[in-house]
BALOBA-1460 file (C-alpha; in Angstrom, 3 decimals):
// residues 341
<rec num="1" residu="k" x="10.368" y="55.983" z="-8.175"/>
<rec num="2" residu="e" x="7.471" y="57.329" z="-10.425"/>
<rec num="3" residu="r" x="7.247" y="60.324" z="-7.930"/>
<rec num="4" residu="f" x="10.778" y="61.089" z="-8.348"/>
<rec num="5" residu="t" x="10.519" y="60.481" z="-12.073"/>
<rec num="6" residu="s" x="7.829" y="63.147" z="-12.213"/>
<rec num="7" residu="v" x="9.921" y="65.504" z="-10.221"/>
<rec num="8" residu="d" x="12.849" y="65.230" z="-12.378"/>
<rec num="9" residu="r" x="10.745" y="65.862" z="-15.425"/>
<rec num="10" residu="e" x="8.857" y="69.372" z="-13.816"/>
<rec num="11" residu="a" x="12.756" y="70.178" z="-12.532"/>
<rec num="12" residu="a" x="14.124" y="69.920" z="-16.069"/>
<rec num="13" residu="s" x="11.140" y="71.759" z="-17.680"/>
<rec num="14" residu="s" x="11.476" y="74.768" z="-15.079"/>
<rec num="15" residu="a" x="15.123" y="74.875" z="-15.652"/>
<rec num="16" residu="e" x="14.355" y="75.375" z="-19.573"/>
<rec num="17" residu="k" x="12.019" y="77.962" z="-18.856"/>
<rec num="18" residu="v" x="14.228" y="79.790" z="-16.440"/>
<rec num="19" residu="q" x="17.012" y="79.617" z="-19.069"/>
<rec num="20" residu="h" x="15.051" y="80.543" z="-21.543"/>
<rec num="21" residu="q" x="13.941" y="83.807" z="-19.433"/>
<rec num="22" residu="v" x="17.381" y="84.452" z="-18.534"/>
<rec num="23" residu="q" x="18.446" y="84.579" z="-22.332"/>
<rec num="24" residu="q" x="15.434" y="86.900" z="-23.043"/>
<rec num="25" residu="v" x="16.682" y="89.211" z="-20.093"/>
<rec num="26" residu="s" x="20.168" y="88.890" z="-21.198"/>
<rec num="27" residu="a" x="19.520" y="90.171" z="-24.708"/>
<rec num="28" residu="t" x="17.189" y="93.001" z="-23.397"/>
<rec num="29" residu="l" x="20.003" y="94.065" z="-20.840"/>
<rec num="30" residu="g" x="22.270" y="94.068" z="-23.790"/>
<rec num="31" residu="s" x="20.044" y="96.170" z="-25.848"/>
<rec num="32" residu="l" x="19.597" y="98.523" z="-23.137"/>
<rec num="33" residu="l" x="23.278" y="98.773" z="-22.532"/>
<rec num="34" residu="v" x="23.904" y="99.674" z="-26.116"/>
<rec num="35" residu="d" x="21.101" y="102.338" z="-25.698"/>
<rec num="36" residu="l" x="22.807" y="103.606" z="-22.315"/>
<rec num="37" residu="c" x="26.510" y="103.564" z="-24.029"/>
<rec num="38" residu="m" x="24.955" y="105.711" z="-26.851"/>
<rec num="39" residu="a" x="23.048" y="107.915" z="-24.703"/>
<rec num="40" residu="f" x="25.785" y="108.650" z="-22.118"/>
<rec num="41" residu="e" x="28.857" y="108.176" z="-24.214"/>
<rec num="42" residu="p" x="29.149" y="112.075" z="-25.174"/>
<rec num="43" residu="c" x="28.507" y="113.269" z="-21.694"/>
<rec num="44" residu="l" x="31.207" y="110.912" z="-20.148"/>
<rec num="45" residu="g" x="33.832" y="111.187" z="-22.937"/>
<rec num="46" residu="g" x="36.828" y="109.358" z="-23.393"/>
<rec num="47" residu="f" x="35.070" y="106.139" z="-24.307"/>
<rec num="48" residu="g" x="35.974" y="106.108" z="-27.927"/>
<rec num="49" residu="g" x="34.582" y="109.305" z="-29.223"/>
<rec num="50" residu="g" x="31.106" y="107.617" z="-30.037"/>
<rec num="51" residu="s" x="29.501" y="107.686" z="-33.251"/>
<rec num="52" residu="p" x="28.444" y="110.995" z="-35.077"/>
<rec num="53" residu="m" x="24.880" y="109.751" z="-35.103"/>
<rec num="54" residu="s" x="24.953" y="109.322" z="-31.342"/>
<rec num="55" residu="k" x="26.280" y="112.558" z="-30.714"/>
<rec num="56" residu="a" x="23.742" y="114.097" z="-32.912"/>
<rec num="57" residu="r" x="21.258" y="112.676" z="-31.252"/>
<rec num="58" residu="l" x="22.461" y="113.566" z="-27.977"/>
<rec num="59" residu="d" x="23.030" y="117.230" z="-28.980"/>
<rec num="60" residu="g" x="19.510" y="117.433" z="-30.011"/>
<rec num="61" residu="l" x="18.103" y="116.509" z="-26.335"/>
<rec num="62" residu="d" x="17.785" y="118.611" z="-23.574"/>
<rec num="63" residu="p" x="18.422" y="117.281" z="-19.968"/>
<rec num="64" residu="g" x="14.931" y="116.794" z="-19.133"/>
<rec num="65" residu="s" x="14.206" y="114.706" z="-22.417"/>
<rec num="66" residu="l" x="17.415" y="112.919" z="-21.458"/>
<rec num="67" residu="v" x="16.226" y="112.098" z="-18.023"/>
<rec num="68" residu="m" x="12.815" y="111.011" z="-19.408"/>
<rec num="69" residu="r" x="14.814" y="108.809" z="-21.856"/>
<rec num="70" residu="l" x="16.777" y="107.416" z="-19.033"/>
<rec num="71" residu="r" x="13.429" y="106.856" z="-17.230"/>
<rec num="72" residu="g" x="11.933" y="105.306" z="-19.976"/>
<rec num="73" residu="i" x="15.060" y="102.845" z="-20.367"/>
<rec num="74" residu="l" x="15.520" y="102.005" z="-16.687"/>
<rec num="75" residu="m" x="11.929" y="101.251" z="-15.622"/>
<rec num="76" residu="p" x="11.516" y="98.549" z="-18.017"/>
<rec num="77" residu="l" x="15.226" y="97.325" z="-16.712"/>
<rec num="78" residu="g" x="13.916" y="97.566" z="-13.285"/>
<rec num="79" residu="e" x="10.749" y="95.431" z="-13.975"/>
<rec num="80" residu="w" x="12.909" y="92.926" z="-15.645"/>
<rec num="81" residu="l" x="15.038" y="92.687" z="-12.812"/>
<rec num="82" residu="q" x="12.337" y="92.142" z="-10.455"/>
<rec num="83" residu="g" x="10.999" y="89.369" z="-12.659"/>
<rec num="84" residu="t" x="14.286" y="87.900" z="-12.671"/>
<rec num="85" residu="d" x="14.242" y="87.743" z="-8.871"/>
<rec num="86" residu="v" x="11.310" y="86.033" z="-8.558"/>
<rec num="87" residu="l" x="12.282" y="83.651" z="-11.327"/>
<rec num="88" residu="v" x="15.541" y="83.331" z="-9.212"/>
<rec num="89" residu="q" x="13.547" y="82.755" z="-5.960"/>
<rec num="90" residu="a" x="11.512" y="79.984" z="-7.852"/>
<rec num="91" residu="v" x="14.544" y="78.263" z="-9.072"/>
<rec num="92" residu="d" x="16.068" y="78.129" z="-5.610"/>
<rec num="93" residu="a" x="12.800" y="76.759" z="-4.279"/>
<rec num="94" residu="k" x="12.828" y="74.291" z="-6.836"/>
<rec num="95" residu="v" x="16.387" y="73.322" z="-6.457"/>
<rec num="96" residu="i" x="15.862" y="72.914" z="-2.653"/>
<rec num="97" residu="r" x="13.140" y="70.497" z="-3.558"/>
<rec num="98" residu="l" x="15.148" y="68.729" z="-6.004"/>
<rec num="99" residu="q" x="17.851" y="68.444" z="-3.223"/>
<rec num="100" residu="s" x="15.389" y="67.077" z="-0.601"/>
<rec num="101" residu="d" x="14.034" y="64.538" z="-3.407"/>
<rec num="102" residu="d" x="17.582" y="63.551" z="-3.927"/>
<rec num="103" residu="r" x="17.920" y="62.708" z="-0.150"/>
<rec num="104" residu="l" x="14.709" y="60.929" z="-0.231"/>
<rec num="105" residu="q" x="16.042" y="58.822" z="-3.517"/>
<rec num="106" residu="t" x="19.358" y="58.333" z="-1.256"/>
<rec num="107" residu="r" x="17.397" y="57.215" z="1.572"/>
<rec num="108" residu="v" x="15.160" y="54.799" z="-0.508"/>
<rec num="109" residu="q" x="18.182" y="53.473" z="-2.176"/>
<rec num="110" residu="a" x="19.727" y="52.783" z="1.319"/>
<rec num="111" residu="i" x="16.537" y="50.957" z="2.303"/>
<rec num="112" residu="d" x="16.877" y="48.789" z="-0.821"/>
<rec num="113" residu="t" x="20.254" y="48.164" z="-0.291"/>
<rec num="114" residu="r" x="19.342" y="47.249" z="3.418"/>
<rec num="115" residu="l" x="16.469" y="44.999" z="2.216"/>
<rec num="116" residu="e" x="18.555" y="43.246" z="-0.216"/>
<rec num="117" residu="k" x="21.054" y="42.565" z="2.288"/>
<rec num="118" residu="l" x="18.434" y="41.107" z="4.634"/>
<rec num="119" residu="a" x="17.127" y="39.187" z="1.900"/>
<rec num="120" residu="k" x="20.583" y="37.534" z="1.482"/>
<rec num="121" residu="e" x="21.003" y="36.854" z="5.152"/>
<rec num="122" residu="v" x="17.426" y="35.379" z="5.325"/>
<rec num="123" residu="q" x="18.353" y="33.124" z="2.435"/>
<rec num="124" residu="t" x="21.618" y="32.146" z="4.113"/>
<rec num="125" residu="c" x="19.737" y="31.380" z="7.483"/>
<rec num="126" residu="r" x="17.116" y="29.135" z="5.438"/>
<rec num="127" residu="d" x="19.792" y="27.102" z="3.733"/>
<rec num="128" residu="q" x="21.641" y="26.644" z="7.056"/>
<rec num="129" residu="l" x="18.451" y="25.651" z="8.770"/>
<rec num="130" residu="l" x="17.779" y="23.108" z="6.308"/>
<rec num="131" residu="h" x="21.163" y="21.521" z="6.454"/>
<rec num="132" residu="t" x="20.833" y="21.333" z="10.029"/>
<rec num="133" residu="v" x="17.487" y="19.665" z="9.666"/>
<rec num="134" residu="g" x="18.747" y="17.332" z="7.102"/>
<rec num="135" residu="q" x="21.790" y="16.358" z="9.188"/>
<rec num="136" residu="r" x="19.435" y="15.918" z="12.250"/>
<rec num="137" residu="v" x="16.942" y="13.888" z="10.346"/>
<rec num="138" residu="d" x="19.764" y="11.648" z="8.952"/>
<rec num="139" residu="r" x="20.984" y="10.877" z="12.404"/>
<rec num="140" residu="l" x="17.487" y="10.148" z="13.814"/>
<rec num="141" residu="e" x="16.854" y="7.618" z="10.964"/>
<rec num="142" residu="g" x="20.275" y="6.141" z="11.411"/>
<rec num="143" residu="q" x="19.425" y="6.000" z="15.272"/>
<rec num="144" residu="r" x="16.343" y="4.237" z="14.196"/>
<rec num="145" residu="d" x="17.651" y="1.777" z="11.984"/>
<rec num="146" residu="r" x="20.222" y="0.930" z="14.456"/>
<rec num="147" residu="d" x="17.473" y="0.452" z="17.390"/>
<rec num="148" residu="l" x="15.342" y="-1.789" z="15.108"/>
<rec num="149" residu="t" x="18.206" y="-4.087" z="14.069"/>
<rec num="150" residu="e" x="19.250" y="-4.439" z="17.885"/>
<rec num="151" residu="m" x="15.657" y="-5.132" z="18.545"/>
<rec num="152" residu="c" x="15.335" y="-7.754" z="15.844"/>
<rec num="153" residu="t" x="18.649" y="-9.437" z="17.301"/>
<rec num="154" residu="r" x="17.301" y="-9.520" z="20.867"/>
<rec num="155" residu="m" x="13.999" y="-11.122" z="19.680"/>
<rec num="156" residu="e" x="15.749" y="-13.701" z="17.584"/>
<rec num="157" residu="r" x="18.132" y="-14.355" z="20.722"/>
<rec num="158" residu="r" x="14.959" y="-14.627" z="22.905"/>
<rec num="159" residu="l" x="13.238" y="-17.130" z="20.449"/>
<rec num="160" residu="s" x="16.496" y="-19.176" z="20.074"/>
<rec num="161" residu="d" x="16.400" y="-19.598" z="23.962"/>
<rec num="162" residu="l" x="13.054" y="-20.848" z="24.423"/>
<rec num="163" residu="n" x="12.976" y="-24.365" z="25.891"/>
<rec num="164" residu="t" x="12.465" y="-27.035" z="23.261"/>
<rec num="165" residu="d" x="10.954" y="-29.394" z="25.662"/>
<rec num="166" residu="t" x="8.265" y="-26.833" z="26.529"/>
<rec num="167" residu="r" x="7.117" y="-26.526" z="22.817"/>
<rec num="168" residu="e" x="7.201" y="-30.402" z="22.459"/>
<rec num="169" residu="r" x="5.180" y="-30.437" z="25.769"/>
<rec num="170" residu="r" x="2.693" y="-28.009" z="24.348"/>
<rec num="171" residu="i" x="2.334" y="-29.733" z="20.983"/>
<rec num="172" residu="n" x="1.796" y="-33.214" z="22.675"/>
<rec num="173" residu="e" x="-0.913" y="-31.725" z="24.922"/>
<rec num="174" residu="r" x="-2.610" y="-30.423" z="21.496"/>
<rec num="175" residu="v" x="-2.367" y="-33.668" z="19.865"/>
<rec num="176" residu="d" x="-3.584" y="-35.531" z="22.993"/>
<rec num="177" residu="v" x="-6.756" y="-32.958" z="22.860"/>
<rec num="178" residu="l" x="-7.105" y="-33.451" z="19.193"/>
<rec num="179" residu="s" x="-6.865" y="-37.251" z="19.591"/>
<rec num="180" residu="n" x="-9.502" y="-37.212" z="22.226"/>
<rec num="181" residu="q" x="-11.820" y="-34.939" z="20.045"/>
<rec num="182" residu="v" x="-11.480" y="-37.371" z="17.181"/>
<rec num="183" residu="s" x="-12.046" y="-40.332" z="19.325"/>
<rec num="184" residu="s" x="-15.199" y="-38.737" z="20.657"/>
<rec num="185" residu="g" x="-16.369" y="-37.988" z="17.255"/>
<rec num="186" residu="i" x="-15.642" y="-41.579" z="16.265"/>
<rec num="187" residu="q" x="-17.725" y="-42.729" z="18.853"/>
<rec num="188" residu="k" x="-20.689" y="-40.737" z="18.126"/>
<rec num="189" residu="l" x="-20.429" y="-41.797" z="14.659"/>
<rec num="190" residu="e" x="-20.509" y="-45.363" z="15.614"/>
<rec num="191" residu="q" x="-23.525" y="-44.662" z="17.658"/>
<rec num="192" residu="r" x="-25.240" y="-42.992" z="14.855"/>
<rec num="193" residu="f" x="-24.325" y="-45.700" z="12.543"/>
<rec num="194" residu="q" x="-25.602" y="-48.342" z="14.982"/>
<rec num="195" residu="e" x="-29.008" y="-46.399" z="15.064"/>
<rec num="196" residu="f" x="-29.227" y="-46.350" z="11.369"/>
<rec num="197" residu="k" x="-27.632" y="-49.711" z="10.508"/>
<rec num="198" residu="k" x="-30.777" y="-51.771" z="11.296"/>
<rec num="199" residu="p" x="-33.600" y="-49.881" z="9.621"/>
<rec num="200" residu="c" x="-30.827" y="-49.341" z="6.564"/>
<rec num="201" residu="a" x="-30.282" y="-53.130" z="6.393"/>
<rec num="202" residu="k" x="-34.145" y="-53.840" z="6.579"/>
<rec num="203" residu="a" x="-34.271" y="-51.459" z="3.790"/>
<rec num="204" residu="l" x="-31.621" y="-52.914" z="1.439"/>
<rec num="205" residu="e" x="-32.946" y="-56.577" z="2.315"/>
<rec num="206" residu="l" x="-36.215" y="-55.496" z="1.006"/>
<rec num="207" residu="a" x="-34.846" y="-53.518" z="-1.741"/>
<rec num="208" residu="r" x="-32.760" y="-56.377" z="-3.246"/>
<rec num="209" residu="p" x="-34.280" y="-58.807" z="-5.685"/>
<rec num="210" residu="m" x="-35.499" y="-62.079" z="-4.635"/>
<rec num="211" residu="s" x="-32.594" y="-63.999" z="-6.411"/>
<rec num="212" residu="a" x="-30.060" y="-61.991" z="-4.324"/>
<rec num="213" residu="r" x="-31.707" y="-62.626" z="-1.018"/>
<rec num="214" residu="a" x="-30.569" y="-65.565" z="1.171"/>
<rec num="215" residu="p" x="-32.114" y="-68.844" z="0.198"/>
<rec num="216" residu="a" x="-34.466" y="-70.498" z="2.660"/>
<rec num="217" residu="p" x="-32.407" y="-72.862" z="4.965"/>
<rec num="218" residu="t" x="-32.274" y="-76.237" z="3.578"/>
<rec num="219" residu="e" x="-31.900" y="-79.594" z="5.722"/>
<rec num="220" residu="h" x="-28.210" y="-79.186" z="5.437"/>
<rec num="221" residu="s" x="-27.659" y="-75.487" z="6.076"/>
<rec num="222" residu="y" x="-25.113" y="-74.360" z="8.723"/>
<rec num="223" residu="r" x="-24.437" y="-70.494" z="9.268"/>
<rec num="224" residu="v" x="-21.245" y="-69.128" z="10.607"/>
<rec num="225" residu="e" x="-21.252" y="-65.296" z="11.864"/>
<rec num="226" residu="w" x="-18.318" y="-63.301" z="12.741"/>
<rec num="227" residu="d" x="-19.069" y="-59.858" z="14.581"/>
<rec num="228" residu="v" x="-16.576" y="-57.235" z="13.553"/>
<rec num="229" residu="a" x="-18.223" y="-54.000" z="14.735"/>
<rec num="230" residu="a" x="-15.580" y="-53.481" z="17.478"/>
<rec num="231" residu="k" x="-12.905" y="-53.689" z="14.726"/>
<rec num="232" residu="h" x="-11.640" y="-50.467" z="12.896"/>
<rec num="233" residu="f" x="-10.570" y="-51.029" z="9.173"/>
<rec num="234" residu="s" x="-9.623" y="-47.325" z="8.276"/>
<rec num="235" residu="g" x="-5.792" y="-48.102" z="8.142"/>
<rec num="236" residu="f" x="-6.251" y="-51.296" z="5.750"/>
<rec num="237" residu="t" x="-4.869" y="-50.707" z="2.441"/>
<rec num="238" residu="g" x="-4.151" y="-53.184" z="-0.535"/>
<rec num="239" residu="p" x="-3.948" y="-56.903" z="0.306"/>
<rec num="240" residu="r" x="-3.905" y="-56.330" z="4.244"/>
<rec num="241" residu="s" x="-6.537" y="-58.720" z="5.711"/>
<rec num="242" residu="v" x="-7.713" y="-59.744" z="9.041"/>
<rec num="243" residu="d" x="-8.660" y="-63.499" z="9.837"/>
<rec num="244" residu="s" x="-11.482" y="-64.874" z="12.030"/>
<rec num="245" residu="p" x="-10.929" y="-67.486" z="14.569"/>
<rec num="246" residu="s" x="-10.785" y="-71.014" z="13.188"/>
<rec num="247" residu="f" x="-13.925" y="-73.367" z="13.364"/>
<rec num="248" residu="k" x="-14.694" y="-76.987" z="12.231"/>
<rec num="249" residu="l" x="-17.580" y="-77.920" z="9.727"/>
<rec num="250" residu="g" x="-18.519" y="-81.598" z="10.596"/>
<rec num="251" residu="s" x="-15.272" y="-83.751" z="10.261"/>
<rec num="252" residu="a" x="-13.341" y="-80.784" z="8.356"/>
<rec num="253" residu="a" x="-11.237" y="-78.609" z="10.925"/>
<rec num="254" residu="g" x="-8.929" y="-75.592" z="10.151"/>
<rec num="255" residu="l" x="-11.581" y="-73.477" z="8.398"/>
<rec num="256" residu="h" x="-11.701" y="-69.724" z="8.960"/>
<rec num="257" residu="l" x="-12.983" y="-66.372" z="7.446"/>
<rec num="258" residu="r" x="-10.689" y="-63.673" z="6.029"/>
<rec num="259" residu="f" x="-11.689" y="-60.192" z="5.157"/>
<rec num="260" residu="h" x="-10.051" y="-57.771" z="2.919"/>
<rec num="261" residu="p" x="-11.322" y="-54.375" z="3.822"/>
<rec num="262" residu="a" x="-9.781" y="-52.422" z="0.682"/>
<rec num="263" residu="w" x="-9.282" y="-55.400" z="-1.906"/>
<rec num="264" residu="e" x="-9.658" y="-52.906" z="-4.675"/>
<rec num="265" residu="a" x="-10.797" y="-49.058" z="-5.087"/>
<rec num="266" residu="g" x="-14.395" y="-49.058" z="-3.705"/>
<rec num="267" residu="v" x="-14.422" y="-52.959" z="-3.249"/>
<rec num="268" residu="c" x="-13.747" y="-55.143" z="-0.105"/>
<rec num="269" residu="l" x="-13.558" y="-59.189" z="-0.328"/>
<rec num="270" residu="l" x="-14.844" y="-61.816" z="1.901"/>
<rec num="271" residu="a" x="-13.536" y="-65.448" z="1.516"/>
<rec num="272" residu="v" x="-13.865" y="-68.954" z="3.121"/>
<rec num="273" residu="v" x="-10.227" y="-70.403" z="3.710"/>
<rec num="274" residu="a" x="-10.455" y="-74.199" z="3.714"/>
<rec num="275" residu="p" x="-7.524" y="-76.454" z="4.306"/>
<rec num="276" residu="d" x="-8.474" y="-78.563" z="0.991"/>
<rec num="277" residu="d" x="-11.080" y="-78.538" z="-1.753"/>
<rec num="278" residu="l" x="-14.229" y="-79.831" z="0.150"/>
<rec num="279" residu="g" x="-16.420" y="-79.188" z="-2.705"/>
<rec num="280" residu="l" x="-18.236" y="-76.533" z="-0.463"/>
<rec num="281" residu="a" x="-21.407" y="-74.638" z="-1.576"/>
<rec num="282" residu="c" x="-21.706" y="-71.456" z="0.327"/>
<rec num="283" residu="r" x="-23.090" y="-68.055" z="0.514"/>
<rec num="284" residu="l" x="-21.173" y="-65.051" z="1.941"/>
<rec num="285" residu="y" x="-22.613" y="-61.944" z="3.739"/>
<rec num="286" residu="v" x="-21.391" y="-58.628" z="4.472"/>
<rec num="287" residu="d" x="-23.727" y="-56.411" z="6.719"/>
<rec num="288" residu="g" x="-26.817" y="-58.404" z="5.127"/>
<rec num="289" residu="v" x="-25.482" y="-58.123" z="1.348"/>
<rec num="290" residu="c" x="-25.451" y="-61.770" z="0.005"/>
<rec num="291" residu="k" x="-23.117" y="-63.204" z="-2.880"/>
<rec num="292" residu="p" x="-22.276" y="-66.785" z="-3.910"/>
<rec num="293" residu="g" x="-18.831" y="-67.898" z="-2.790"/>
<rec num="294" residu="k" x="-16.800" y="-69.035" z="-5.582"/>
<rec num="295" residu="p" x="-13.037" y="-70.644" z="-5.720"/>
<rec num="296" residu="l" x="-10.529" y="-68.108" z="-5.942"/>
<rec num="297" residu="p" x="-7.460" y="-69.006" z="-7.823"/>
<rec num="298" residu="l" x="-4.236" y="-67.788" z="-6.329"/>
<rec num="299" residu="s" x="-0.640" y="-68.222" z="-7.382"/>
<rec num="300" residu="g" x="1.720" y="-69.492" z="-4.886"/>
<rec num="301" residu="g" x="1.396" y="-70.609" z="-1.115"/>
<rec num="302" residu="d" x="0.058" y="-73.834" z="0.008"/>
<rec num="303" residu="s" x="-1.448" y="-75.578" z="-3.071"/>
<rec num="304" residu="l" x="-3.906" y="-77.470" z="-0.699"/>
<rec num="305" residu="t" x="-5.448" y="-74.295" z="0.449"/>
<rec num="306" residu="v" x="-8.907" y="-73.292" z="-1.257"/>
<rec num="307" residu="f" x="-10.276" y="-69.958" z="-0.991"/>
<rec num="308" residu="y" x="-14.209" y="-69.470" z="-1.567"/>
<rec num="309" residu="a" x="-14.647" y="-65.667" z="-2.089"/>
<rec num="310" residu="a" x="-16.854" y="-62.924" z="-3.263"/>
<rec num="311" residu="e" x="-16.463" y="-59.187" z="-3.658"/>
<rec num="312" residu="f" x="-18.856" y="-56.673" z="-2.088"/>
<rec num="313" residu="p" x="-19.204" y="-52.805" z="-2.320"/>
<rec num="314" residu="a" x="-16.662" y="-51.347" z="0.329"/>
<rec num="315" residu="h" x="-18.347" y="-48.926" z="3.064"/>
<rec num="316" residu="c" x="-17.087" y="-45.213" z="2.830"/>
<rec num="317" residu="c" x="-16.704" y="-45.098" z="6.533"/>
<rec num="318" residu="h" x="-14.527" y="-48.277" z="6.579"/>
<rec num="319" residu="h" x="-16.774" y="-49.848" z="9.419"/>
<rec num="320" residu="y" x="-18.475" y="-53.149" z="9.392"/>
<rec num="321" residu="q" x="-20.892" y="-54.875" z="11.499"/>
<rec num="322" residu="n" x="-21.258" y="-58.591" z="10.649"/>
<rec num="323" residu="l" x="-19.737" y="-60.920" z="8.357"/>
<rec num="324" residu="a" x="-21.377" y="-64.254" z="7.873"/>
<rec num="325" residu="v" x="-21.453" y="-67.489" z="5.516"/>
<rec num="326" residu="d" x="-24.220" y="-70.264" z="4.861"/>
<rec num="327" residu="f" x="-22.846" y="-73.819" z="4.083"/>
<rec num="328" residu="q" x="-24.911" y="-76.046" z="1.947"/>
<rec num="329" residu="w" x="-22.921" y="-79.287" z="2.445"/>
<rec num="330" residu="h" x="-24.005" y="-83.051" z="2.998"/>
<rec num="331" residu="l" x="-21.469" y="-83.189" z="6.014"/>
<rec num="332" residu="a" x="-22.666" y="-80.194" z="7.534"/>
<rec num="333" residu="p" x="-24.724" y="-80.090" z="10.691"/>
<rec num="334" residu="r" x="-28.494" y="-79.810" z="10.208"/>
<rec num="335" residu="h" x="-29.663" y="-75.960" z="10.868"/>
<rec num="336" residu="g" x="-26.562" y="-75.239" z="12.733"/>
<rec num="337" residu="r" x="-25.335" y="-71.551" z="13.924"/>
<rec num="338" residu="l" x="-21.824" y="-70.515" z="15.084"/>
<rec num="339" residu="s" x="-20.887" y="-67.240" z="16.225"/>
<rec num="340" residu="l" x="-17.523" y="-66.050" z="16.164"/>
<rec num="341" residu="t" x="-15.789" y="-62.999" z="17.958"/>
């Protein structure tokens, strides 16, 4: 386009120059024609008679001078005509070039039109492709969602069709395995407890003050021991208790020991249950820990039954080894010992 603009400018400038030269030639030719008319008018006759001045001038000239005058007029005219031919040829070449440039510009315009058309076609194809791809993606997403829904439905049906008995059997097997593991752990803990019981009991006995230790047996001392090592008290809460086998003390029968593993928070209770107030003096033992037995007032029940009880610190593992009571009573056998199971 810049090339076409430059060519147009050059053509316009050349046309102005040619027009100016043509005007000059026309003016010169007009002047020459006036001179010719003035020169030849008397010779030709019948062209208006001419002017007296022209005739006078022509009358005074001889033929040689007239020829010289005509040559002097016609030679510049020929030169001007030759220059005009050159200018006409240059103008023709310029016109041909301009016509060629016009054809090139027309071709460029046709190419631009074709490019615009191709750009529109490309945009149209792009829009159609995007639309087609979008529709395809929407169909694929819809198919995927339907497949996922169907798969979830199948999995739910499969899970709902599982055999309930099989699940229960697996759960029971797992529970049995856990129970065996717990039992084995409890047995190991009991063994460890048995291993540490005697040294700990001995250390506690040595650590207790003399007043809390068991008194030396008197001539009327009778001891009853109850082995509870095989019993487990982990499920005992509140007033729940366990009774020992009954035993006799002299002529008094129907006595037994009663143990509350969880009498209160962190406290257990051991009591001697007597059918009547025998005026007993006794000391109670829980795994070597000794405390005096005192009558325990209870509301309700048999009014003749008497409890001689003492509270002890509860074991955190709810496991006990030996419960005992020492009687100091004039009807008790001398230095006797009775073991209960």
